[in-house]
TIRO-98559 format. One record per residue: residue in three letters; x, z, y of N, C-alpha, C, O in turn. Coordinates in steps of 0.1 Angstrom, whole numbers, padded with zeros to 4 digits, always signed. Layout:
N
ALAXZYXZYXZYXZY ...
% end
This chain:
335
MET-0049+0549+1741-0042+0535+1751-0032+0542+1754-0020+0540+1751 ILE-0041+0558+1769-0029+0568+1765-0012+0572+1757-0001+0572+1762 ARG-0016+0574+1744-0008+0584+1737+0001+0562+1733+0013+0559+1733 LYS-0009+0556+1732-0001+0541+1730+0006+0540+1741+0014+0531+1740 LEU+0005+0545+1752+0015+0536+1762+0028+0552+1758+0040+0549+1756 ILE+0026+0560+1758+0034+0577+1754+0042+0568+1742+0052+0563+1747 ASN+0041+0563+1726+0047+0561+1721+0056+0540+1720+0064+0532+1716 LYS+0045+0547+1730+0065+0535+1734+0073+0536+1741+0085+0533+1740 GLU+0063+0543+1756+0081+0554+1763+0091+0558+1747+0102+0555+1743 LYS+0084+0563+1745+0090+0576+1731+0101+0563+1725+0113+0564+1727 ILE+0097+0555+1721+0100+0546+1712+0122+0539+1720+0134+0536+1717 LYS+0105+0538+1737+0125+0529+1747+0134+0543+1747+0146+0546+1746 GLY+0128+0548+1747+0139+0564+1750+0150+0562+1741+0162+0560+1742 LYS+0142+0564+1730+0152+0570+1718+0163+0553+1714+0174+0554+1709 ALA+0157+0540+1717+0159+0531+1716+0174+0535+1729+0184+0539+1724 GLY+0174+0534+1736+0180+0532+1755+0195+0537+1745+0206+0531+1742 ALA+0187+0556+1743+0198+0571+1741+0201+0563+1725+0212+0566+1723 PHE+0198+0557+1717+0210+0547+1703+0218+0535+1709+0229+0533+1705 PHE+0211+0527+1718+0225+0519+1718+0235+0518+1732+0241+0508+1736 GLY+0233+0536+1741+0239+0536+1745+0251+0549+1742+0262+0554+1742 ASN+0243+0550+1740+0260+0564+1731+0272+0556+1723+0282+0562+1720 GLY+0271+0542+1719+0282+0535+1712+0276+0533+1696+0276+0524+1688 GLU+0268+0550+1695+0268+0545+1679+0272+0544+1671+0282+0547+1663 TRP+0258+0536+1673+0256+0520+1670+0261+0514+1664+0258+0511+1653 LYS+0272+0511+1672+0280+0503+1674+0298+0508+1659+0306+0500+1654 LYS+0297+0518+1657+0310+0526+1649+0297+0516+1636+0298+0506+1631 ASN+0280+0529+1635+0280+0521+1622+0275+0507+1616+0272+0506+1604 ALA+0275+0495+1627+0280+0488+1626+0287+0478+1620+0283+0468+1613 LEU+0298+0481+1623+0312+0486+1617+0317+0485+1608+0325+0477+1603 VAL+0304+0500+1602+0315+0501+1592+0309+0496+1579+0314+0497+1567 PHE+0292+0489+1587+0281+0485+1578+0297+0470+1574+0306+0472+1565 LEU+0297+0463+1580+0308+0451+1582+0314+0449+1577+0317+0437+1574 GLY+0322+0465+1573+0328+0468+1569+0334+0468+1549+0344+0465+1541 PHE+0318+0474+1548+0318+0470+1535+0316+0458+1529+0325+0454+1520 ILE+0306+0450+1532+0306+0441+1529+0320+0432+1534+0319+0422+1528 ALA+0329+0433+1540+0337+0418+1535+0344+0430+1529+0356+0429+1530 LEU+0341+0439+1525+0354+0452+1513+0346+0444+1499+0352+0443+1488 ALA+0341+0442+1501+0331+0439+1488+0330+0422+1489+0329+0418+1477 PHE+0331+0414+1495+0330+0398+1494+0346+0396+1488+0349+0389+1478 GLY+0356+0406+1497+0372+0405+1491+0368+0410+1484+0359+0402+1481 PHE+0367+0418+1476+0366+0424+1453+0365+0411+1449+0372+0403+1444 TRP+0351+0411+1452+0344+0396+1450+0352+0381+1445+0352+0375+1434 ALA+0360+0379+1459+0365+0371+1459+0373+0370+1445+0370+0366+1434 LEU+0386+0377+1449+0392+0384+1445+0395+0381+1425+0405+0378+1418 GLN+0381+0386+1422+0377+0380+1407+0376+0364+1405+0380+0356+1397 TYR+0367+0365+1419+0365+0347+1415+0384+0343+1410+0392+0343+1400 PHE+0384+0342+1418+0398+0336+1413+0408+0336+1407+0416+0326+1408 HIS+0409+0345+1402+0413+0354+1392+0408+0347+1376+0415+0343+1367 ASP+0396+0349+1378+0394+0344+1367+0385+0330+1368+0380+0325+1377 THR+0384+0324+1347+0391+0317+1341+0371+0312+1343+0361+0318+1339 PHE+0373+0304+1348+0357+0290+1345+0362+0277+1345+0374+0276+1346 GLU+0352+0265+1345+0347+0255+1336+0344+0248+1354+0344+0255+1364 LEU+0342+0232+1353+0345+0224+1364+0344+0210+1358+0353+0205+1353 GLU+0329+0203+1360+0336+0186+1364+0342+0182+1369+0336+0182+1380 VAL+0354+0178+1371+0357+0169+1379+0359+0153+1380+0366+0150+1370 PRO+0357+0144+1387+0352+0134+1389+0367+0131+1393+0374+0138+1400 ILE+0370+0118+1386+0387+0106+1388+0383+0093+1391+0380+0084+1384 LYS+0384+0093+1404+0386+0077+1408+0395+0069+1401+0406+0071+1397 VAL+0387+0055+1398+0401+0047+1392+0404+0036+1405+0396+0031+1413 PHE+0418+0033+1401+0416+0019+1408+0422+0010+1397+0427+0018+1389 TYR+0425-0006+1392+0441-0010+1393+0445-0016+1398+0442-0017+1410 VAL+0452-0022+1394+0465-0035+1401+0474-0038+1387+0476-0033+1376 HIS+0479-0053+1396+0485-0067+1394+0473-0072+1381+0476-0077+1370 ILE+0460-0069+1386+0456-0082+1376+0459-0093+1376+0457-0101+1385 PRO+0465-0094+1363+0465-0103+1360+0456-0122+1366+0445-0124+1361 THR+0461-0131+1375+0459-0140+1378+0448-0152+1366+0437-0159+1366 GLY+0459-0147+1358+0458-0163+1349+0442-0158+1338+0439-0167+1329 ILE+0432-0144+1338+0425-0137+1330+0414-0138+1338+0415-0141+1350 ALA+0402-0136+1329+0386-0139+1338+0381-0129+1328+0377-0131+1316 LEU+0382-0113+1338+0372-0099+1332+0365-0106+1329+0365-0116+1337 SER+0355-0107+1316+0343-0105+1310+0329-0090+1314+0317-0089+1312 ASP+0341-0082+1323+0323-0073+1321+0336-0069+1331+0348-0070+1332 SER+0320-0061+1339+0332-0051+1350+0341-0034+1348+0336-0028+1339 LEU+0353-0027+1355+0358-0025+1349+0350-0007+1353+0340-0009+1360 PRO+0353+0005+1350+0355+0020+1353+0354+0023+1358+0354+0034+1351 GLN+0350+0029+1375+0351+0028+1387+0351+0045+1384+0350+0048+1396 GLU+0351+0053+1381+0352+0064+1376+0352+0071+1360+0344+0066+1352 ILE+0363+0088+1355+0362+0092+1350+0365+0105+1351+0375+0110+1355 THR+0347+0114+1343+0351+0129+1352+0354+0131+1337+0354+0125+1326 ILE+0359+0149+1342+0364+0146+1333+0365+0165+1334+0370+0170+1344 ARG+0358+0180+1320+0361+0185+1322+0364+0196+1321+0363+0198+1309 VAL+0370+0209+1328+0385+0214+1326+0387+0225+1332+0383+0227+1344 ALA+0394+0236+1326+0392+0247+1325+0409+0254+1334+0421+0252+1333 ASP+0398+0264+1343+0410+0275+1348+0407+0284+1353+0398+0292+1351 LYS+0420+0285+1364+0409+0300+1372+0401+0295+1385+0400+0283+1386 GLY+0397+0301+1393+0384+0297+1405+0396+0294+1416+0394+0284+1423 ILE+0405+0299+1418+0415+0291+1430+0415+0274+1428+0411+0264+1435 THR+0421+0278+1413+0429+0257+1412+0410+0254+1413+0410+0245+1404 LEU+0404+0254+1415+0389+0246+1405+0382+0246+1422+0372+0239+1425 LEU+0387+0255+1429+0383+0252+1446+0388+0238+1449+0386+0227+1455 ASN+0396+0243+1441+0405+0229+1454+0406+0219+1446+0415+0212+1451 TYR+0402+0214+1435+0401+0202+1430+0379+0199+1439+0368+0193+1440 THR+0383+0206+1441+0364+0203+1451+0367+0205+1467+0358+0202+1475 ILE+0378+0208+1471+0389+0197+1484+0393+0186+1484+0392+0176+1491 LYS+0398+0191+1471+0396+0174+1469+0389+0159+1465+0391+0148+1469 LYS+0378+0171+1452+0373+0161+1460+0363+0154+1471+0357+0143+1470 ARG+0362+0163+1481+0356+0153+1494+0362+0144+1505+0359+0138+1515 LYS+0374+0148+1496+0389+0137+1502+0391+0131+1496+0402+0125+1497 GLN+0385+0129+1487+0382+0112+1471+0401+0112+1476+0405+0106+1485 SER+0412+0123+1466+0416+0120+1470+0427+0125+1458+0439+0128+1458 LEU+0415+0125+1447+0418+0126+1430+0411+0112+1420+0401+0107+1415 PHE+0427+0110+1420+0425+0089+1417+0438+0089+1403+0449+0095+1402 ILE+0431+0082+1395+0449+0075+1392+0448+0056+1393+0439+0047+1391 ILE+0460+0056+1396+0462+0037+1393+0470+0034+1377+0480+0038+1372 ILE+0458+0025+1372+0457+0019+1368+0467+0005+1371+0468+0001+1382 ASP+0475+0000+1358+0487-0007+1361+0484-0020+1344+0486-0016+1333 LEU+0479-0032+1349+0471-0036+1341+0483-0047+1341+0480-0057+1334 GLU+0493-0047+1345+0505-0065+1347+0508-0070+1332+0510-0081+1330 LYS+0507-0058+1319+0512-0061+1309+0498-0066+1297+0498-0067+1284 VAL+0490-0067+1306+0483-0069+1299+0483-0086+1291+0485-0095+1299 PRO+0483-0091+1277+0487-0096+1273+0477-0112+1275+0466-0113+1270 ARG+0482-0122+1282+0469-0133+1278+0469-0145+1272+0467-0156+1276 ASN+0474-0140+1252+0471-0146+1244+0462-0138+1237+0461-0137+1224 LYS+0454-0130+1247+0437-0120+1238+0432-0123+1242+0432-0135+1247 THR+0421-0112+1243+0404-0111+1248+0405-0101+1248+0394-0097+1253 SER+0417-0084+1243+0410-0081+1251+0416-0067+1248+0427-0069+1242 TYR+0414-0055+1249+0428-0042+1259+0427-0030+1259+0421-0025+1268 VAL+0433-0022+1248+0425-0007+1251+0429-0002+1257+0441-0005+1255 ILE+0428+0009+1270+0432+0020+1274+0434+0033+1266+0428+0042+1271 GLU+0439+0036+1255+0438+0050+1248+0436+0061+1259+0437+0061+1271 GLN+0432+0074+1248+0425+0087+1262+0442+0090+1260+0448+0095+1270 ALA+0452+0085+1247+0464+0092+1256+0472+0086+1260+0483+0087+1254 MET+0473+0076+1275+0477+0071+1278+0468+0078+1291+0474+0081+1301 LEU+0454+0081+1291+0455+0085+1305+0454+0098+1307+0448+0103+1317 TYR+0460+0105+1295+0459+0121+1301+0472+0124+1308+0472+0134+1314 PRO+0483+0116+1307+0492+0113+1315+0494+0116+1331+0499+0124+1338 LEU+0484+0101+1332+0484+0094+1345+0474+0110+1350+0479+0119+1357 ILE+0457+0109+1346+0450+0117+1342+0460+0138+1355+0457+0142+1366 MET+0473+0145+1344+0479+0151+1344+0485+0157+1356+0487+0169+1361 GLU+0487+0144+1360+0498+0142+1372+0489+0143+1383+0496+0144+1393 LYS+0475+0144+1388+0461+0148+1401+0464+0164+1399+0465+0172+1408 LEU+0466+0169+1384+0463+0182+1382+0473+0191+1383+0483+0186+1388 SER+0473+0208+1381+0476+0214+1383+0483+0219+1368+0476+0221+1358 PRO+0498+0221+1367+0497+0225+1350+0493+0235+1345+0496+0234+1333 THR+0484+0252+1348+0475+0248+1345+0468+0250+1339+0467+0260+1332 THR+0458+0235+1342+0447+0237+1333+0443+0226+1323+0447+0215+1319 GLN+0432+0234+1318+0432+0227+1304+0417+0216+1304+0405+0217+1307 ILE+0421+0209+1300+0412+0191+1299+0403+0195+1292+0405+0197+1280 LYS+0386+0197+1298+0382+0205+1274+0376+0193+1269+0374+0191+1257 SER+0373+0177+1286+0359+0170+1272+0362+0158+1285+0365+0161+1296 TYR+0358+0140+1281+0366+0133+1294+0355+0127+1286+0352+0129+1274 SER+0347+0118+1300+0335+0112+1296+0331+0097+1295+0320+0091+1296 LEU+0346+0095+1292+0350+0081+1280+0365+0088+1281+0372+0094+1289 ASP+0365+0082+1263+0374+0086+1258+0385+0068+1258+0391+0065+1247 LYS+0385+0064+1262+0385+0046+1262+0385+0042+1274+0377+0046+1283 ILE+0397+0029+1278+0389+0017+1283+0390+0011+1276+0400+0012+1269 GLU+0381-0002+1274+0384-0015+1265+0382-0021+1278+0374-0016+1285 ILE+0389-0031+1280+0389-0044+1288+0389-0051+1287+0400-0056+1289 ASN+0376-0064+1284+0375-0076+1278+0378-0091+1285+0383-0086+1296 TYR+0379-0097+1286+0381-0110+1290+0392-0121+1285+0400-0121+1276 SER+0388-0131+1295+0394-0150+1291+0405-0150+1296+0410-0143+1306 PRO+0412-0159+1287+0422-0166+1289+0418-0178+1305+0405-0180+1304 LEU+0421-0183+1312+0419-0193+1325+0426-0206+1322+0431-0209+1311 ALA+0427-0212+1329+0434-0229+1322+0444-0228+1337+0442-0220+1346 GLN+0453-0238+1336+0463-0235+1346+0468-0249+1346+0465-0258+1338 LYS+0479-0247+1360+0484-0260+1371+0491-0262+1379+0484-0265+1389 GLU+0502-0261+1381+0503-0270+1386+0506-0279+1404+0514-0288+1405 LEU+0499-0274+1416+0496-0282+1423+0506-0278+1439+0510-0266+1442 PRO+0509-0294+1449+0521-0294+1454+0507-0283+1464+0494-0283+1462 VAL+0518-0274+1475+0511-0274+1484+0512-0278+1502+0522-0275+1510 VAL+0498-0286+1507+0501-0291+1516+0498-0284+1528+0492-0273+1526 ILE+0499-0286+1541+0496-0284+1552+0487-0285+1563+0490-0291+1574 ASN+0474-0278+1559+0467-0275+1573+0462-0273+1584+0455-0263+1587 GLY+0466-0282+1592+0468-0283+1604+0483-0288+1610+0492-0292+1603 THR+0483-0285+1626+0494-0293+1631+0503-0280+1638+0499-0270+1644 ILE+0516-0285+1636+0527-0279+1638+0542-0287+1650+0552-0293+1647 SER+0537-0284+1661+0548-0298+1670+0556-0287+1674+0555-0275+1673 PRO+0565-0297+1678+0579-0287+1688+0576-0287+1698+0565-0293+1699 ALA+0580-0281+1710+0580-0280+1725+0584-0296+1732+0587-0306+1726 VAL+0583-0295+1745+0586-0306+1750+0602-0313+1750+0609-0306+1744 GLY+0609-0324+1755+0616-0327+1744+0627-0322+1736+0639-0323+1738 TYR+0618-0316+1722+0628-0312+1714+0623-0321+1702+0612-0326+1706 LEU+0625-0325+1690+0623-0328+1675+0618-0327+1663+0617-0337+1656 PHE+0616-0317+1660+0625-0317+1643+0633-0321+1639+0631-0333+1638 SER+0649-0318+1635+0660-0319+1624+0659-0328+1615+0664-0339+1614 ASP+0645-0319+1606+0643-0322+1593+0633-0315+1586+0633-0303+1590 SER+0621-0316+1575+0613-0318+1579+0602-0310+1572+0601-0313+1560 ILE+0594-0301+1576+0596-0283+1579+0594-0282+1563+0585-0288+1557 ARG+0600-0275+1558+0598-0270+1541+0590-0258+1535+0591-0245+1534 ILE+0586-0264+1533+0572-0253+1527+0579-0241+1511+0590-0245+1506 GLU+0576-0235+1507+0581-0224+1504+0584-0218+1492+0595-0215+1488 PRO+0569-0216+1484+0568-0230+1477+0567-0239+1474+0556-0243+1475 ALA+0575-0249+1468+0565-0262+1476+0554-0263+1466+0546-0272+1470 HIS+0551-0258+1454+0543-0264+1443+0540-0244+1443+0544-0235+1451 VAL+0532-0243+1430+0524-0226+1430+0514-0230+1421+0506-0239+1424 THR+0513-0225+1411+0503-0221+1399+0488-0216+1407+0486-0209+1417 VAL+0483-0222+1401+0465-0220+1402+0456-0214+1389+0451-0225+1386 TYR+0451-0205+1380+0444-0210+1374+0425-0210+1379+0419-0209+1390 GLY+0421-0213+1363+0406-0214+1374+0399-0225+1358+0407-0229+1349 ASN+0388-0226+1357+0378-0237+1346+0391-0253+1351+0395-0258+1361 LYS+0391-0255+1332+0397-0269+1334+0387-0277+1337+0393-0287+1341 ASN+0376-0278+1338+0372-0290+1342+0372-0283+1366+0375-0292+1374 ALA+0371-0273+1371+0377-0272+1383+0392-0277+1381+0391-0289+1385 LEU+0401-0276+1379+0412-0276+1378+0417-0291+1374+0428-0296+1379 ASP+0410-0298+1366+0408-0313+1365+0410-0322+1380+0418-0331+1382 THR+0400-0317+1389+0394-0326+1401+0405-0318+1408+0409-0323+1418 LEU+0413-0304+1404+0421-0305+1417+0433-0315+1421+0437-0322+1412 ARG+0441-0316+1436+0453-0324+1435+0463-0313+1447+0475-0314+1450 GLU+0457-0308+1449+0469-0300+1458+0464-0285+1465+0452-0287+1464 ILE+0466-0277+1469+0461-0267+1474+0466-0263+1489+0478-0262+1491 GLN+0457-0260+1500+0463-0266+1511+0468-0247+1517+0473-0238+1510 THR+0465-0245+1530+0467-0238+1533+0461-0230+1537+0454-0228+1528 VAL+0457-0221+1548+0443-0214+1558+0452-0225+1570+0463-0226+1575 PRO+0443-0230+1571+0441-0240+1594+0451-0228+1601+0452-0216+1604 ILE+0459-0242+1602+0472-0233+1615+0473-0242+1625+0468-0253+1625 HIS+0481-0237+1636+0479-0244+1644+0492-0239+1656+0488-0230+1664 TYR+0510-0246+1658+0514-0241+1657+0520-0251+1669+0521-0263+1669 THR+0522-0245+1677+0532-0258+1693+0543-0246+1700+0544-0234+1700 ASP+0550-0260+1705+0566-0257+1717+0572-0247+1708+0576-0235+1711 ILE+0572-0252+1700+0587-0250+1686+0603-0255+1690+0611-0265+1691 LYS+0602-0244+1692+0622-0243+1697+0634-0237+1689+0637-0225+1690 LYS+0642-0251+1681+0647-0239+1673+0648-0233+1665+0637-0230+1661 LYS+0657-0227+1656+0651-0225+1643+0636-0219+1645+0630-0216+1655 TRP+0630-0220+1626+0610-0212+1632+0607-0217+1618+0609-0227+1611 THR+0600-0199+1616+0597-0196+1602+0580-0194+1604+0573-0194+1614 ALA+0577-0192+1595+0559-0181+1598+0552-0183+1587+0555-0194+1583 SER+0542-0178+1578+0543-0178+1574+0523-0175+1565+0516-0165+1565 ALA+0521-0186+1558+0507-0193+1563+0502-0186+1547+0508-0186+1536 GLY+0483-0179+1551+0480-0178+1531+0476-0190+1530+0480-0199+1537 LEU+0463-0190+1516+0462-0207+1505+0448-0200+1512+0445-0189+1517 GLN+0442-0214+1507+0429-0212+1504+0430-0220+1491+0440-0227+1488 ALA+0417-0217+1484+0416-0221+1475+0401-0223+1470+0396-0212+1467 PRO+0392-0235+1468+0380-0233+1458+0377-0224+1460+0385-0216+1463 GLU+0366-0220+1457+0360-0210+1446+0357-0212+1434+0350-0222+1430 GLY+0363-0198+1422+0363-0201+1411+0380-0207+1413+0381-0218+1407 ILE+0388-0204+1417+0401-0210+1416+0413-0200+1417+0410-0195+1428 ARG+0422-0194+1414+0430-0187+1417+0448-0187+1422+0457-0184+1413 PRO+0450-0189+1432+0464-0189+1429+0471-0174+1423+0466-0163+1425 ALA+0483-0177+1414+0492-0175+1417+0502-0168+1427+0507-0158+1430 ILE+0501-0174+1429+0506-0163+1451+0497-0170+1459+0492-0181+1456 ASP+0494-0159+1473+0484-0161+1482+0490-0166+1491+0483-0173+1499 ARG+0505-0166+1493+0505-0168+1509+0527-0173+1508+0536-0167+1501 VAL+0530-0184+1516+0539-0188+1520+0544-0192+1531+0539-0195+1541 GLU+0563-0194+1525+0570-0201+1540+0566-0208+1549+0558-0217+1546 LEU+0568-0207+1554+0567-0217+1561+0586-0226+1570+0591-0219+1578 ASN+0590-0235+1569+0602-0232+1582+0604-0255+1581+0600-0266+1579 THR+0622-0242+1590+0616-0260+1598+0633-0255+1608+0637-0244+1605 VAL+0638-0260+1615+0650-0265+1627+0644-0278+1634+0639-0288+1629 THR+0648-0273+1649+0642-0285+1657+0659-0285+1669+0669-0278+1669 GLU+0654-0294+1677+0662-0295+1688+0658-0306+1692+0650-0314+1687 GLU+0668-0306+1706+0663-0308+1720+0671-0322+1709+0680-0322+1702 TYR+0657-0337+1717+0664-0354+1711+0670-0360+1728+0673-0354+1738 THR+0670-0370+1726+0673-0387+1733+0672-0400+1727+0676-0405+1716 GLU+0666-0404+1738+0667-0417+1731+0677-0436+1725+0678-0444+1734 LYS+0681-0439+1716+0687-0446+1714+0678-0456+1708+0668-0455+1701 ILE+0688-0472+1719+0685-0484+1713+0688-0490+1705+0700-0486+1702 PHE+0684-0500+1699+0692-0511+1690+0680-0528+1687+0668-0531+1686 GLU+0691-0531+1687+0681-0549+1683+0686-0555+1667+0696-0557+1660 LEU+0670-0557+1668+0673-0556+1648+0669-0573+1647+0660-0574+1638 PRO+0670-0579+1649+0672-0592+1632+0657-0583+1623+0655-0572+1617 VAL+0647-0599+1626+0633-0599+1625+0631-0610+1606+0624-0620+1607 VAL+0637-0605+1594+0637-0612+1590+0631-0615+1575+0635-0605+1568 CYS+0625-0621+1568+0613-0629+1558+0620-0625+1548+0632-0622+1548 PHE+0608-0624+1531+0616-0623+1520+0606-0633+1508+0595-0639+1508 ASN+0613-0630+1501+0602-0642+1496+0592-0651+1494+0581-0651+1488 VAL+0601-0663+1502+0599-0672+1511+0600-0681+1496+0607-0677+1487 PRO+0593-0693+1495+0597-0703+1487+0603-0714+1492+0599-0719+1502 ALA+0616-0719+1484+0627-0730+1486+0617-0742+1492+0623-0751+1486 ASN+0611-0746+1496+0608-0756+1499+0602-0745+1517+0600-0752+1527 ARG+0601-0733+1518+0593-0729+1531+0606-0722+1536+0616-0717+1530 LYS+0604-0725+1555+0605-0715+1560+0606-0709+1567+0614-0715+1575 VAL+0602-0698+1572+0598-0691+1589+0604-0687+1596+0616-0684+1594 LEU+0596-0687+1610+0602-0684+1622+0596-0679+1627+0584-0681+1628 PHE+0604-0669+1633+0594-0657+1643+0601-0657+1655+0612-0660+1656 LEU+0592-0650+1673+0596-0654+1678+0594-0645+1688+0590-0650+1699 PRO+0595-0633+1687+0616-0637+1694+0614-0633+1674+0604-0632+1666 SER+0630-0631+1674+0636-0638+1664+0645-0628+1664+0655-0631+1657 THR+0647-0614+1672+0650-0596+1668+0642-0597+1680+0637-0606+1687 VAL+0645-0579+1680+0634-0576+1691+0642-0558+1686+0649-0553+1677 GLU+0633-0551+1704+0641-0539+1702+0634-0523+1697+0623-0519+1697 LEU+0645-0518+1693+0640-0511+1683+0650-0497+1694+0661-0499+1699 GLY+0642-0488+1695+0640-0472+1700+0633-0461+1695+0621-0457+1698 VAL+0643-0456+1687+0641-0441+1678+0646-0428+1689+0657-0428+1693 LYS+0640-0419+1691+0645-0406+1689+0650-0394+1682+0643-0384+1682 VAL+0665-0394+1676+0669-0387+1677+0678-0370+1682+0682-0370+1694 GLY+0680-0363+1678+0689-0354+1677+0698-0352+1683+0707-0359+1680 LEU+0703-0343+1694+0717-0347+1697+0729-0345+1688+0740-0349+1691 SER+0724-0334+1673+0735-0337+1660+0733-0351+1655+0739-0353+1644 LYS+0724-0363+1661+0725-0368+1643+0728-0382+1652+0731-0394+1648 TYR+0727-0375+1672+0731-0390+1676+0739-0400+1675+0734-0412+1675 SER+0759-0397+1674+0767-0400+1669+0765-0407+1654+0769-0418+1651 GLN+0758-0400+1648+0761-0412+1625+0751-0419+1627+0749-0424+1616 LEU+0740-0423+1638+0730-0428+1641+0731-0443+1639+0722-0448+1646 SER+0736-0451+1633+0734-0467+1631+0728-0477+1629+0717-0475+1623 LYS+0731-0489+1633+0715-0501+1629+0720-0502+1617+0725-0513+1619 SER+0724-0497+1601+0724-0500+1597+0713-0496+1586+0709-0502+1577 TYR+0710-0484+1590+0701-0477+1594+0686-0477+1590+0677-0469+1587 PHE+0689-0498+1594+0671-0496+1601+0676-0511+1597+0686-0517+1598 GLU+0662-0513+1592+0658-0533+1592+0642-0535+1586+0635-0534+1575 ILE+0640-0538+1600+0626-0548+1600+0620-0559+1590+0622-0569+1596 ALA+0613-0562+1576+0615-0570+1565+0595-0580+1570+0584-0578+1576 VAL+0600-0588+1565+0583-0592+1564+0581-0597+1547+0590-0601+1540 ASN+0572-0597+1545+0567-0607+1525+0563-0618+1535+0558-0618+1546 TYR+0568-0629+1525+0557-0639+1526+0541-0643+1524+0532-0650+1529 ASN+0545-0634+1511+0527-0636+1509+0521-0632+1523+0513-0639+1529 ASP+0526-0621+1526+0521-0612+1540+0514-0619+1547+0503-0617+1553 LEU+0523-0626+1546+0520-0646+1563+0511-0657+1561+0504-0664+1568 LYS+0513-0657+1543+0506-0675+1536+0497-0671+1540+0497-0678+1550 GLY+0489-0665+1540+0465-0664+1544+0456-0663+1556+0445-0667+1558 LYS+0470-0650+1570+0466-0652+1581+0464-0665+1582+0472-0675+1580 ASN+0449-0664+1585+0444-0674+1603+0441-0669+1613+0432-0669+1621 THR+0462-0659+1611+0467-0670+1631+0480-0665+1627+0486-0663+1617 THR+0483-0663+1636+0504-0665+1641+0513-0656+1643+0524-0656+1639 ASN+0502-0642+1653+0507-0635+1648+0507-0622+1636+0502-0622+1625 TYR+0516-0612+1642+0524-0600+1627+0530-0588+1635+0541-0589+1642 SER+0522-0573+1632+0523-0564+1634+0538-0558+1631+0541-0556+1619 LEU+0546-0555+1638+0559-0553+1627+0556-0536+1630+0550-0529+1638 THR+0567-0535+1616+0570-0519+1613+0578-0520+1606+0582-0530+1600 LEU+0586-0502+1605+0604-0510+1601+0602-0499+1583+0601-0488+1578 THR+0605-0519+1578+0609-0511+1562+0616-0505+1556+0615-0501+1544 ARG+0625-0505+1566+0639-0487+1563+0641-0477+1578+0640-0480+1590 LYS+0644-0468+1573+0646-0460+1580+0650-0444+1578+0643-0438+1570 PRO+0654-0442+1580+0656-0428+1580+0652-0421+1573+0640-0424+1576 PRO+0651-0408+1560+0638-0397+1557+0634-0389+1572+0623-0390+1577 TRP+0643-0384+1577+0639-0372+1584+0633-0384+1598+0625-0377+1605 LEU+0635-0392+1601+0626-0403+1616+0611-0401+1621+0606-0411+1624 GLU+0608-0397+1621+0593-0397+1623+0587-0405+1635+0575-0406+1634 SER+0594-0413+1651+0593-0408+1662+0601-0427+1663+0613-0428+1659 TYR+0595-0436+1666+0601-0446+1665+0591-0460+1679+0580-0464+1679 ARG+0602-0465+1688+0587-0474+1689+0594-0493+1691+0606-0492+1691 ILE+0592-0500+1691+0592-0515+1685+0590-0528+1694+0579-0533+1691 ILE+0599-0536+1707+0595-0541+1717+0601-0554+1716+0612-0556+1719 PRO+0588-0566+1708+0572-0560+1717+0574-0556+1697+0584-0558+1690 GLU+0559-0550+1692+0551-0550+1680+0549-0555+1673+0551-0554+1661 VAL+0541-0569+1685+0531-0583+1674+0542-0591+1677+0549-0589+1687 ILE+0545-0601+1667+0555-0616+1674+0549-0623+1668+0542-0622+1658 GLU+0552-0636+1676+0538-0644+1662+0558-0658+1652+0569-0662+1653 PHE+0546-0657+1645+0554-0664+1633+0550-0681+1631+0541-0687+1637 LEU+0558-0686+1623+0558-0701+1623+0563-0704+1612+0575-0705+1609 ILE+0549-0706+1603+0558-0712+1593+0564-0732+1585+0560-0742+1590 GLU+0572-0732+1574+0574-0744+1583+0577-0753+1571+0584-0747+1562 GLN+0573-0770+1566+0580-0774+1552+0595-0778+1559+0600-0783+1569 LYS+0602-0768+1541+0615-0774+1541+0619-0792+1541+0614-0799+1533 ASN+0627-0798+1550+0635-0810+1546+0642-0818+1536+0653-0818+1541 ASP+0642-0823+1525+0645-0822+1516+0663-0829+1519+0671-0829+1509 
% end
């Protein structure tokens, strides 16, 4: 037991002497220096020697024509086996982790009148080499070509309709109708589905408090399986301040038989129209008419009739007729 204690004391003494005089630090630095030197020689040799490595290249497809339906899923990656110096291969490994090794294939020129399109290796080679070092040699490809199988879709031109509300500010009105550009769009899809479509709507929109010149962009929404050739349209219109202009108009009747006459009570009504300040002086009574078809009166079991404007400028949306409902009397003419 005493010998063990003595041995421990000797060991502690020697360890203290070793670490206390700083000699161990010098030895450790020398050892680490040799390790660093060996690693440096190894890295220098590795970076300058030629090796082979498998490198995955991501594939992205752009400008896929809306007039075709792809029959198969397209390959999303091509693996190539390359040969180059170690330093270059290390760079490819870093790029792989950053997902920055990719090529883009443009399908805009895919012929619509065929059902397949082949991208040969000769077309892939320059796209891939753009992403590689000039010193890199491609040894092999996981794909020697990309074959795209597809079928053409039926097409139809449809009007674009606004789905929502567009309202001018208080005291303003639209100087003209809201223009949609383009007003018609070509859509692609199954023929049976296209036969039931009459229009393409915008996504739901809601604009209020519009003053002066106004423009906006609106996306298009289509039923599942239907592809519009474009995905957005432009909306534009102009608003201006308005006032009301009053006219007195006669109520006239047409298609009256020769032996009948129609009396209206009252025979004239007041028409109030909201008109923009720029059109106020140009607007006259001749732009309007309130006409009643005799055939709409003869079968009625009441003597009241609701009036509407039968002629007005195409831009006019807001007006009022006073009174809006009048009485009528059909009389026999005396020869």
